[in-house]
Jmol script that loads the backbone (N, CA, C; Angstrom):
load data "model"
ATOM      1  N   MET A   1    -113.075 198.388 -62.159  1.00  0.00           N
ATOM      2  CA  MET A   1    -114.396 199.157 -61.293  1.00  0.00           C
ATOM      3  C   MET A   1    -113.697 199.585 -59.685  1.00  0.00           C
ATOM      4  N   THR A   2    -113.595 200.546 -59.287  1.00  0.00           N
ATOM      5  CA  THR A   2    -113.460 200.709 -57.882  1.00  0.00           C
ATOM      6  C   THR A   2    -114.538 201.125 -57.250  1.00  0.00           C
ATOM      7  N   ARG A   3    -115.211 200.682 -56.162  1.00  0.00           N
ATOM      8  CA  ARG A   3    -116.186 200.730 -55.636  1.00  0.00           C
ATOM      9  C   ARG A   3    -115.704 202.194 -54.831  1.00  0.00           C
ATOM     10  N   ARG A   4    -117.062 203.461 -54.681  1.00  0.00           N
ATOM     11  CA  ARG A   4    -116.470 204.091 -54.079  1.00  0.00           C
ATOM     12  C   ARG A   4    -117.690 204.449 -52.880  1.00  0.00           C
ATOM     13  N   PRO A   5    -117.373 204.913 -51.370  1.00  0.00           N
ATOM     14  CA  PRO A   5    -117.956 204.893 -50.137  1.00  0.00           C
ATOM     15  C   PRO A   5    -119.540 205.448 -50.486  1.00  0.00           C
ATOM     16  N   GLY A   6    -120.493 204.452 -50.322  1.00  0.00           N
ATOM     17  CA  GLY A   6    -122.063 205.335 -50.440  1.00  0.00           C
ATOM     18  C   GLY A   6    -122.396 205.264 -51.752  1.00  0.00           C
ATOM     19  N   SER A   7    -122.022 204.427 -52.409  1.00  0.00           N
ATOM     20  CA  SER A   7    -122.500 204.086 -54.099  1.00  0.00           C
ATOM     21  C   SER A   7    -123.404 203.294 -54.131  1.00  0.00           C
ATOM     22  N   THR A   8    -123.595 202.215 -53.105  1.00  0.00           N
ATOM     23  CA  THR A   8    -124.580 201.747 -53.328  1.00  0.00           C
ATOM     24  C   THR A   8    -126.268 202.300 -52.834  1.00  0.00           C
ATOM     25  N   ALA A   9    -125.909 203.330 -51.965  1.00  0.00           N
ATOM     26  CA  ALA A   9    -127.406 204.033 -51.662  1.00  0.00           C
ATOM     27  C   ALA A   9    -127.442 205.335 -52.690  1.00  0.00           C
ATOM     28  N   GLY A  10    -126.410 205.722 -53.638  1.00  0.00           N
ATOM     29  CA  GLY A  10    -126.452 206.585 -54.703  1.00  0.00           C
ATOM     30  C   GLY A  10    -127.274 205.554 -55.582  1.00  0.00           C
ATOM     31  N   LEU A  11    -126.755 204.187 -56.035  1.00  0.00           N
ATOM     32  CA  LEU A  11    -127.459 203.315 -57.078  1.00  0.00           C
ATOM     33  C   LEU A  11    -128.832 203.324 -56.639  1.00  0.00           C
ATOM     34  N   ILE A  12    -129.164 203.343 -55.772  1.00  0.00           N
ATOM     35  CA  ILE A  12    -130.837 203.097 -55.035  1.00  0.00           C
ATOM     36  C   ILE A  12    -131.440 204.287 -55.180  1.00  0.00           C
ATOM     37  N   VAL A  13    -131.023 205.359 -54.809  1.00  0.00           N
ATOM     38  CA  VAL A  13    -131.423 206.637 -55.059  1.00  0.00           C
ATOM     39  C   VAL A  13    -131.790 206.921 -56.417  1.00  0.00           C
ATOM     40  N   LEU A  14    -130.886 206.476 -57.585  1.00  0.00           N
ATOM     41  CA  LEU A  14    -130.800 206.684 -58.767  1.00  0.00           C
ATOM     42  C   LEU A  14    -131.697 205.890 -59.771  1.00  0.00           C
ATOM     43  N   LEU A  15    -131.818 204.599 -58.929  1.00  0.00           N
ATOM     44  CA  LEU A  15    -133.128 203.531 -59.651  1.00  0.00           C
ATOM     45  C   LEU A  15    -134.267 204.027 -59.096  1.00  0.00           C
ATOM     46  N   VAL A  16    -134.561 204.635 -57.987  1.00  0.00           N
ATOM     47  CA  VAL A  16    -136.117 204.994 -57.844  1.00  0.00           C
ATOM     48  C   VAL A  16    -136.175 206.168 -58.536  1.00  0.00           C
ATOM     49  N   LEU A  17    -135.607 207.426 -58.501  1.00  0.00           N
ATOM     50  CA  LEU A  17    -135.544 208.165 -59.507  1.00  0.00           C
ATOM     51  C   LEU A  17    -135.841 208.178 -60.896  1.00  0.00           C
ATOM     52  N   GLY A  18    -135.116 206.801 -61.411  1.00  0.00           N
ATOM     53  CA  GLY A  18    -135.489 206.726 -62.617  1.00  0.00           C
ATOM     54  C   GLY A  18    -136.696 205.844 -62.516  1.00  0.00           C
ATOM     55  N   ALA A  19    -137.324 204.943 -61.995  1.00  0.00           N
ATOM     56  CA  ALA A  19    -138.583 204.584 -61.614  1.00  0.00           C
ATOM     57  C   ALA A  19    -139.634 205.835 -61.907  1.00  0.00           C
ATOM     58  N   LEU A  20    -139.638 206.542 -60.889  1.00  0.00           N
ATOM     59  CA  LEU A  20    -140.564 207.888 -60.869  1.00  0.00           C
ATOM     60  C   LEU A  20    -140.548 208.448 -62.217  1.00  0.00           C
ATOM     61  N   VAL A  21    -139.348 208.858 -62.774  1.00  0.00           N
ATOM     62  CA  VAL A  21    -139.493 209.544 -64.118  1.00  0.00           C
ATOM     63  C   VAL A  21    -140.160 208.652 -65.193  1.00  0.00           C
ATOM     64  N   GLY A  22    -139.615 207.426 -65.061  1.00  0.00           N
ATOM     65  CA  GLY A  22    -140.591 206.799 -66.303  1.00  0.00           C
ATOM     66  C   GLY A  22    -142.175 206.422 -65.729  1.00  0.00           C
ATOM     67  N   ALA A  23    -142.312 206.269 -64.486  1.00  0.00           N
ATOM     68  CA  ALA A  23    -143.939 205.996 -64.077  1.00  0.00           C
ATOM     69  C   ALA A  23    -144.465 207.337 -64.482  1.00  0.00           C
ATOM     70  N   LEU A  24    -143.942 208.546 -64.291  1.00  0.00           N
ATOM     71  CA  LEU A  24    -144.474 209.987 -64.881  1.00  0.00           C
ATOM     72  C   LEU A  24    -144.760 209.867 -66.220  1.00  0.00           C
ATOM     73  N   LEU A  25    -143.610 209.708 -67.301  1.00  0.00           N
ATOM     74  CA  LEU A  25    -143.988 209.444 -68.572  1.00  0.00           C
ATOM     75  C   LEU A  25    -144.695 208.588 -69.081  1.00  0.00           C
ATOM     76  N   GLY A  26    -145.279 207.277 -68.322  1.00  0.00           N
ATOM     77  CA  GLY A  26    -146.028 206.193 -68.589  1.00  0.00           C
ATOM     78  C   GLY A  26    -147.315 207.116 -68.461  1.00  0.00           C
ATOM     79  N   GLU A  27    -147.434 207.867 -67.317  1.00  0.00           N
ATOM     80  CA  GLU A  27    -148.850 208.561 -67.299  1.00  0.00           C
ATOM     81  C   GLU A  27    -149.260 209.764 -68.104  1.00  0.00           C
ATOM     82  N   ILE A  28    -147.883 210.554 -68.657  1.00  0.00           N
ATOM     83  CA  ILE A  28    -148.350 211.275 -69.649  1.00  0.00           C
ATOM     84  C   ILE A  28    -148.676 210.834 -71.101  1.00  0.00           C
ATOM     85  N   ILE A  29    -147.993 209.789 -71.123  1.00  0.00           N
ATOM     86  CA  ILE A  29    -148.449 208.621 -72.687  1.00  0.00           C
ATOM     87  C   ILE A  29    -149.776 208.490 -72.578  1.00  0.00           C
ATOM     88  N   ARG A  30    -150.158 208.110 -71.137  1.00  0.00           N
ATOM     89  CA  ARG A  30    -151.378 207.709 -70.883  1.00  0.00           C
ATOM     90  C   ARG A  30    -152.528 208.681 -71.344  1.00  0.00           C
ATOM     91  N   LEU A  31    -152.289 210.083 -70.854  1.00  0.00           N
ATOM     92  CA  LEU A  31    -153.292 210.843 -71.236  1.00  0.00           C
ATOM     93  C   LEU A  31    -153.170 211.421 -72.422  1.00  0.00           C
ATOM     94  N   LEU A  32    -152.179 211.439 -73.285  1.00  0.00           N
ATOM     95  CA  LEU A  32    -152.042 212.348 -74.294  1.00  0.00           C
ATOM     96  C   LEU A  32    -152.626 211.134 -75.536  1.00  0.00           C
ATOM     97  N   PHE A  33    -152.423 209.833 -75.356  1.00  0.00           N
ATOM     98  CA  PHE A  33    -152.909 208.740 -76.359  1.00  0.00           C
ATOM     99  C   PHE A  33    -153.552 207.763 -75.352  1.00  0.00           C
ATOM    100  N   PRO A  34    -154.955 208.295 -75.290  1.00  0.00           N
ATOM    101  CA  PRO A  34    -156.169 207.133 -74.618  1.00  0.00           C
ATOM    102  C   PRO A  34    -156.369 206.139 -75.607  1.00  0.00           C
ATOM    103  N   GLY A  35    -156.338 205.024 -74.952  1.00  0.00           N
ATOM    104  CA  GLY A  35    -156.929 204.031 -75.738  1.00  0.00           C
ATOM    105  C   GLY A  35    -156.343 203.445 -76.895  1.00  0.00           C
ATOM    106  N   GLY A  36    -155.194 203.907 -77.480  1.00  0.00           N
ATOM    107  CA  GLY A  36    -154.264 204.052 -78.471  1.00  0.00           C
ATOM    108  C   GLY A  36    -153.257 202.697 -77.948  1.00  0.00           C
ATOM    109  N   ILE A  37    -152.430 202.352 -78.857  1.00  0.00           N
ATOM    110  CA  ILE A  37    -151.254 201.412 -78.799  1.00  0.00           C
ATOM    111  C   ILE A  37    -150.241 202.058 -77.874  1.00  0.00           C
ATOM    112  N   LEU A  38    -150.003 202.925 -78.411  1.00  0.00           N
ATOM    113  CA  LEU A  38    -148.546 203.906 -77.048  1.00  0.00           C
ATOM    114  C   LEU A  38    -149.395 203.785 -75.379  1.00  0.00           C
ATOM    115  N   GLU A  39    -150.443 203.911 -75.253  1.00  0.00           N
ATOM    116  CA  GLU A  39    -151.159 203.558 -74.049  1.00  0.00           C
ATOM    117  C   GLU A  39    -150.738 202.135 -73.689  1.00  0.00           C
ATOM    118  N   GLN A  40    -151.359 201.096 -74.490  1.00  0.00           N
ATOM    119  CA  GLN A  40    -151.203 199.713 -74.110  1.00  0.00           C
ATOM    120  C   GLN A  40    -149.789 199.111 -73.763  1.00  0.00           C
ATOM    121  N   LEU A  41    -148.588 199.887 -74.625  1.00  0.00           N
ATOM    122  CA  LEU A  41    -147.260 199.753 -74.615  1.00  0.00           C
ATOM    123  C   LEU A  41    -146.538 200.087 -73.443  1.00  0.00           C
ATOM    124  N   PHE A  42    -146.800 201.215 -73.341  1.00  0.00           N
ATOM    125  CA  PHE A  42    -146.293 202.082 -72.439  1.00  0.00           C
ATOM    126  C   PHE A  42    -146.883 202.339 -70.768  1.00  0.00           C
ATOM    127  N   ALA A  43    -147.921 202.211 -71.020  1.00  0.00           N
ATOM    128  CA  ALA A  43    -148.612 202.780 -69.480  1.00  0.00           C
ATOM    129  C   ALA A  43    -149.321 201.397 -68.820  1.00  0.00           C
ATOM    130  N   ARG A  44    -149.671 200.819 -69.571  1.00  0.00           N
ATOM    131  CA  ARG A  44    -150.237 199.715 -68.892  1.00  0.00           C
ATOM    132  C   ARG A  44    -149.253 198.488 -68.462  1.00  0.00           C
ATOM    133  N   GLY A  45    -149.508 198.094 -67.066  1.00  0.00           N
ATOM    134  CA  GLY A  45    -148.008 197.050 -66.511  1.00  0.00           C
ATOM    135  C   GLY A  45    -148.844 195.993 -65.344  1.00  0.00           C
ATOM    136  N   VAL A  46    -148.061 195.692 -64.745  1.00  0.00           N
ATOM    137  CA  VAL A  46    -148.625 194.603 -63.838  1.00  0.00           C
ATOM    138  C   VAL A  46    -148.373 195.070 -62.621  1.00  0.00           C
ATOM    139  N   SER A  47    -148.818 194.840 -61.355  1.00  0.00           N
ATOM    140  CA  SER A  47    -148.750 195.604 -60.174  1.00  0.00           C
ATOM    141  C   SER A  47    -148.606 194.550 -58.933  1.00  0.00           C
ATOM    142  N   PRO A  48    -147.357 193.757 -58.913  1.00  0.00           N
ATOM    143  CA  PRO A  48    -147.042 192.666 -57.998  1.00  0.00           C
ATOM    144  C   PRO A  48    -146.596 193.354 -56.784  1.00  0.00           C
ATOM    145  N   GLY A  49    -147.101 192.532 -55.375  1.00  0.00           N
ATOM    146  CA  GLY A  49    -146.937 193.481 -53.964  1.00  0.00           C
ATOM    147  C   GLY A  49    -147.564 192.450 -53.097  1.00  0.00           C
ATOM    148  N   LEU A  50    -147.749 192.958 -51.478  1.00  0.00           N
ATOM    149  CA  LEU A  50    -147.985 192.049 -50.952  1.00  0.00           C
ATOM    150  C   LEU A  50    -149.608 192.981 -50.122  1.00  0.00           C
ATOM    151  N   SER A  51    -150.382 192.006 -50.202  1.00  0.00           N
ATOM    152  CA  SER A  51    -151.990 192.771 -49.881  1.00  0.00           C
ATOM    153  C   SER A  51    -151.826 192.879 -48.226  1.00  0.00           C
ATOM    154  N   PRO A  52    -152.334 194.356 -47.988  1.00  0.00           N
ATOM    155  CA  PRO A  52    -151.980 194.637 -46.713  1.00  0.00           C
ATOM    156  C   PRO A  52    -152.558 193.496 -45.409  1.00  0.00           C
ATOM    157  N   ALA A  53    -151.936 193.293 -44.459  1.00  0.00           N
ATOM    158  CA  ALA A  53    -152.211 192.597 -43.279  1.00  0.00           C
ATOM    159  C   ALA A  53    -151.957 193.256 -42.277  1.00  0.00           C
ATOM    160  N   THR A  54    -152.806 193.427 -41.358  1.00  0.00           N
ATOM    161  CA  THR A  54    -153.036 193.835 -39.999  1.00  0.00           C
ATOM    162  C   THR A  54    -152.616 193.146 -39.041  1.00  0.00           C
ATOM    163  N   MET A  55    -151.713 193.576 -38.153  1.00  0.00           N
ATOM    164  CA  MET A  55    -151.688 192.838 -36.856  1.00  0.00           C
ATOM    165  C   MET A  55    -151.958 193.760 -35.237  1.00  0.00           C
ATOM    166  N   ASP A  56    -153.207 193.063 -34.764  1.00  0.00           N
ATOM    167  CA  ASP A  56    -153.816 194.186 -33.728  1.00  0.00           C
ATOM    168  C   ASP A  56    -153.387 193.618 -32.464  1.00  0.00           C
ATOM    169  N   LEU A  57    -152.298 194.548 -31.877  1.00  0.00           N
ATOM    170  CA  LEU A  57    -152.036 193.968 -30.687  1.00  0.00           C
ATOM    171  C   LEU A  57    -152.679 194.928 -29.341  1.00  0.00           C
ATOM    172  N   ARG A  58    -153.801 195.135 -29.937  1.00  0.00           N
ATOM    173  CA  ARG A  58    -155.109 195.688 -28.484  1.00  0.00           C
ATOM    174  C   ARG A  58    -154.652 197.234 -28.249  1.00  0.00           C
ATOM    175  N   VAL A  59    -153.456 197.455 -27.971  1.00  0.00           N
ATOM    176  CA  VAL A  59    -152.608 198.486 -27.696  1.00  0.00           C
ATOM    177  C   VAL A  59    -152.455 199.435 -28.937  1.00  0.00           C
ATOM    178  N   LEU A  60    -151.843 198.656 -30.003  1.00  0.00           N
ATOM    179  CA  LEU A  60    -151.120 199.259 -31.451  1.00  0.00           C
ATOM    180  C   LEU A  60    -151.228 198.397 -32.655  1.00  0.00           C
ATOM    181  N   SER A  61    -151.986 198.748 -33.199  1.00  0.00           N
ATOM    182  CA  SER A  61    -152.456 198.212 -34.840  1.00  0.00           C
ATOM    183  C   SER A  61    -151.454 198.533 -35.611  1.00  0.00           C
ATOM    184  N   ILE A  62    -150.584 197.616 -36.562  1.00  0.00           N
ATOM    185  CA  ILE A  62    -149.985 197.560 -37.442  1.00  0.00           C
ATOM    186  C   ILE A  62    -150.255 197.143 -38.758  1.00  0.00           C
ATOM    187  N   THR A  63    -150.280 197.827 -39.552  1.00  0.00           N
ATOM    188  CA  THR A  63    -150.459 197.166 -41.016  1.00  0.00           C
ATOM    189  C   THR A  63    -149.442 197.047 -41.787  1.00  0.00           C
ATOM    190  N   PHE A  64    -149.038 196.029 -42.458  1.00  0.00           N
ATOM    191  CA  PHE A  64    -148.271 195.618 -43.424  1.00  0.00           C
ATOM    192  C   PHE A  64    -148.851 195.505 -44.686  1.00  0.00           C
ATOM    193  N   GLY A  65    -147.916 196.299 -45.890  1.00  0.00           N
ATOM    194  CA  GLY A  65    -148.160 195.929 -47.094  1.00  0.00           C
ATOM    195  C   GLY A  65    -147.425 196.786 -48.178  1.00  0.00           C
ATOM    196  N   PHE A  66    -147.279 196.572 -49.671  1.00  0.00           N
ATOM    197  CA  PHE A  66    -146.793 197.130 -50.505  1.00  0.00           C
ATOM    198  C   PHE A  66    -147.086 196.967 -51.536  1.00  0.00           C
ATOM    199  N   THR A  67    -147.079 197.805 -52.750  1.00  0.00           N
ATOM    200  CA  THR A  67    -147.116 197.509 -54.129  1.00  0.00           C
ATOM    201  C   THR A  67    -146.570 198.060 -55.477  1.00  0.00           C
ATOM    202  N   VAL A  68    -145.960 197.270 -55.789  1.00  0.00           N
ATOM    203  CA  VAL A  68    -144.927 198.032 -57.199  1.00  0.00           C
ATOM    204  C   VAL A  68    -145.402 198.127 -58.305  1.00  0.00           C
ATOM    205  N   ARG A  69    -145.620 199.276 -58.959  1.00  0.00           N
ATOM    206  CA  ARG A  69    -146.723 199.013 -60.218  1.00  0.00           C
ATOM    207  C   ARG A  69    -145.511 199.390 -61.514  1.00  0.00           C
ATOM    208  N   LEU A  70    -145.262 198.460 -62.161  1.00  0.00           N
ATOM    209  CA  LEU A  70    -144.236 198.257 -62.965  1.00  0.00           C
ATOM    210  C   LEU A  70    -144.954 198.499 -64.339  1.00  0.00           C
ATOM    211  N   ASN A  71    -144.181 199.489 -65.722  1.00  0.00           N
ATOM    212  CA  ASN A  71    -144.696 199.210 -66.777  1.00  0.00           C
ATOM    213  C   ASN A  71    -143.559 199.431 -67.704  1.00  0.00           C
ATOM    214  N   LEU A  72    -143.486 199.344 -69.036  1.00  0.00           N
ATOM    215  CA  LEU A  72    -142.573 199.726 -69.839  1.00  0.00           C
ATOM    216  C   LEU A  72    -141.664 200.921 -69.929  1.00  0.00           C
ATOM    217  N   ALA A  73    -142.249 201.982 -69.528  1.00  0.00           N
ATOM    218  CA  ALA A  73    -141.945 203.286 -69.407  1.00  0.00           C
ATOM    219  C   ALA A  73    -141.077 203.357 -68.155  1.00  0.00           C
ATOM    220  N   SER A  74    -141.525 202.919 -66.913  1.00  0.00           N
ATOM    221  CA  SER A  74    -140.730 202.945 -65.561  1.00  0.00           C
ATOM    222  C   SER A  74    -139.681 201.899 -65.909  1.00  0.00           C
ATOM    223  N   LEU A  75    -139.653 200.569 -66.310  1.00  0.00           N
ATOM    224  CA  LEU A  75    -138.515 199.964 -66.464  1.00  0.00           C
ATOM    225  C   LEU A  75    -137.673 200.725 -67.662  1.00  0.00           C
ATOM    226  N   LEU A  76    -137.812 201.461 -68.546  1.00  0.00           N
ATOM    227  CA  LEU A  76    -137.136 202.306 -69.447  1.00  0.00           C
ATOM    228  C   LEU A  76    -136.305 203.177 -68.528  1.00  0.00           C
ATOM    229  N   GLY A  77    -137.107 204.135 -67.549  1.00  0.00           N
ATOM    230  CA  GLY A  77    -136.610 204.651 -66.467  1.00  0.00           C
ATOM    231  C   GLY A  77    -135.464 204.433 -65.833  1.00  0.00           C
ATOM    232  N   ILE A  78    -135.595 202.802 -65.202  1.00  0.00           N
ATOM    233  CA  ILE A  78    -134.835 202.568 -64.502  1.00  0.00           C
ATOM    234  C   ILE A  78    -133.481 202.194 -65.109  1.00  0.00           C
ATOM    235  N   ALA A  79    -133.698 201.691 -66.648  1.00  0.00           N
ATOM    236  CA  ALA A  79    -132.466 201.370 -66.985  1.00  0.00           C
ATOM    237  C   ALA A  79    -131.401 202.399 -67.751  1.00  0.00           C
ATOM    238  N   LEU A  80    -132.231 203.281 -68.178  1.00  0.00           N
ATOM    239  CA  LEU A  80    -131.645 204.549 -68.049  1.00  0.00           C
ATOM    240  C   LEU A  80    -130.956 205.338 -66.890  1.00  0.00           C
ATOM    241  N   ALA A  81    -131.488 205.267 -65.908  1.00  0.00           N
ATOM    242  CA  ALA A  81    -130.930 205.433 -64.396  1.00  0.00           C
ATOM    243  C   ALA A  81    -129.510 204.319 -64.069  1.00  0.00           C
ATOM    244  N   LEU A  82    -129.578 203.273 -64.722  1.00  0.00           N
ATOM    245  CA  LEU A  82    -128.635 202.452 -64.446  1.00  0.00           C
ATOM    246  C   LEU A  82    -127.330 202.662 -65.236  1.00  0.00           C
ATOM    247  N   LEU A  83    -127.766 203.164 -66.539  1.00  0.00           N
ATOM    248  CA  LEU A  83    -126.493 203.600 -67.634  1.00  0.00           C
ATOM    249  C   LEU A  83    -126.011 204.762 -66.970  1.00  0.00           C
ATOM    250  N   VAL A  84    -126.734 205.998 -66.258  1.00  0.00           N
ATOM    251  CA  VAL A  84    -126.423 206.980 -66.002  1.00  0.00           C
ATOM    252  C   VAL A  84    -125.245 206.836 -64.333  1.00  0.00           C
ATOM    253  N   TYR A  85    -125.387 205.893 -64.247  1.00  0.00           N
ATOM    254  CA  TYR A  85    -124.868 205.391 -62.692  1.00  0.00           C
ATOM    255  C   TYR A  85    -123.919 204.574 -63.210  1.00  0.00           C
ATOM    256  N   ARG A  86    -123.497 203.908 -64.139  1.00  0.00           N
ATOM    257  CA  ARG A  86    -122.110 203.391 -64.545  1.00  0.00           C
ATOM    258  C   ARG A  86    -121.354 204.503 -65.397  1.00  0.00           C
ATOM    259  N   ARG A  87    -121.982 205.613 -66.142  1.00  0.00           N
ATOM    260  CA  ARG A  87    -121.126 206.486 -66.547  1.00  0.00           C
ATOM    261  C   ARG A  87    -120.683 207.800 -65.339  1.00  0.00           C
ATOM    262  N   LEU A  88    -121.100 207.732 -64.291  1.00  0.00           N
ATOM    263  CA  LEU A  88    -120.520 208.246 -62.950  1.00  0.00           C
ATOM    264  C   LEU A  88    -118.891 207.748 -62.554  1.00  0.00           C
TER     265      LEU A  88
END
end "model"
wireframe off; spacefill off
backbone 0.3
color backbone group
Protein backbone atom coordinates (compact mmCIF):
# COMPACT_ATOMS: atom_id res chain seq x y z
CA MET A 1 0.00 0.00 0.00
CA THR A 2 1.56 3.27 -1.08
CA ARG A 3 1.08 6.43 0.90
CA ARG A 4 -0.28 9.43 -0.91
CA PRO A 5 0.79 12.93 0.11
CA GLY A 6 -1.78 14.43 2.44
CA SER A 7 -3.34 11.07 3.20
CA THR A 8 -3.07 11.63 6.97
CA ALA A 9 -5.06 14.85 6.71
CA GLY A 10 -7.63 13.09 4.55
CA LEU A 11 -7.92 10.29 7.10
CA ILE A 12 -8.46 12.75 9.94
CA VAL A 13 -11.13 14.62 7.96
CA LEU A 14 -12.92 11.36 7.13
CA LEU A 15 -12.78 10.17 10.75
CA VAL A 16 -14.21 13.44 12.04
CA LEU A 17 -16.95 13.39 9.40
CA GLY A 18 -17.74 9.76 10.25
CA ALA A 19 -18.00 10.61 13.93
CA LEU A 20 -20.27 13.57 13.17
CA VAL A 21 -22.56 11.52 10.94
CA GLY A 22 -22.70 8.77 13.57
CA ALA A 23 -23.48 11.26 16.32
CA LEU A 24 -26.24 12.76 14.16
CA LEU A 25 -27.71 9.30 13.60
CA GLY A 26 -27.52 8.64 17.35
CA GLU A 27 -29.47 11.83 18.04
CA ILE A 28 -32.08 10.92 15.42
CA ILE A 29 -32.47 7.48 16.99
CA ARG A 30 -32.77 9.11 20.41
CA LEU A 31 -35.58 11.35 19.17
CA LEU A 32 -37.44 8.61 17.30
CA PHE A 33 -37.24 5.93 20.01
CA PRO A 34 -37.19 7.70 23.40
CA GLY A 35 -36.73 5.38 26.36
CA GLY A 36 -36.41 2.29 24.16
CA ILE A 37 -33.68 -0.25 23.73
CA LEU A 38 -32.45 1.47 20.54
CA GLU A 39 -31.87 4.70 22.45
CA GLN A 40 -29.92 2.87 25.12
CA LEU A 41 -27.89 0.99 22.53
CA PHE A 42 -27.07 3.74 20.02
CA ALA A 43 -27.57 7.14 21.64
CA ARG A 44 -26.15 6.80 25.14
CA GLY A 45 -22.42 6.79 25.57
CA VAL A 46 -19.44 8.02 27.51
CA SER A 47 -17.90 11.48 27.60
CA PRO A 48 -14.19 11.32 28.40
CA GLY A 49 -12.34 14.59 28.47
CA LEU A 50 -10.42 17.24 30.34
CA SER A 51 -12.48 19.52 32.52
CA PRO A 52 -11.89 23.21 31.85
CA ALA A 53 -8.89 24.78 33.56
CA THR A 54 -8.28 28.52 33.44
CA MET A 55 -4.91 30.24 33.44
CA ASP A 56 -5.26 33.88 34.48
CA LEU A 57 -2.30 36.09 33.55
CA ARG A 58 -4.02 39.34 34.63
CA VAL A 59 -3.75 40.65 31.07
CA LEU A 60 -4.91 37.48 29.35
CA SER A 61 -7.12 34.66 30.56
CA ILE A 62 -6.88 31.30 28.76
CA THR A 63 -9.23 28.36 29.30
CA PHE A 64 -8.21 24.83 28.31
CA GLY A 65 -10.51 21.85 28.09
CA PHE A 66 -12.23 19.40 25.80
CA THR A 67 -14.83 16.64 25.91
CA VAL A 68 -15.37 13.79 23.48
CA ARG A 69 -18.80 12.19 23.44
CA LEU A 70 -18.67 8.63 22.16
CA ASN A 71 -21.61 6.34 21.56
CA LEU A 72 -22.15 3.24 19.47
CA ALA A 73 -23.54 5.22 16.53
CA SER A 74 -20.47 7.52 16.38
CA LEU A 75 -18.15 4.50 16.64
CA LEU A 76 -20.00 2.88 13.73
CA GLY A 77 -19.60 6.14 11.77
CA ILE A 78 -15.85 6.12 12.46
CA ALA A 79 -15.61 2.47 11.36
CA LEU A 80 -17.49 3.28 8.16
CA ALA A 81 -15.15 6.22 7.52
CA LEU A 82 -12.16 3.90 7.92
CA LEU A 83 -13.66 1.50 5.39
CA VAL A 84 -14.23 4.35 2.94
CA TYR A 85 -10.65 5.56 3.44
CA ARG A 86 -9.24 2.08 2.79
CA ARG A 87 -11.27 1.83 -0.43
CA LEU A 88 -9.93 5.16 -1.78
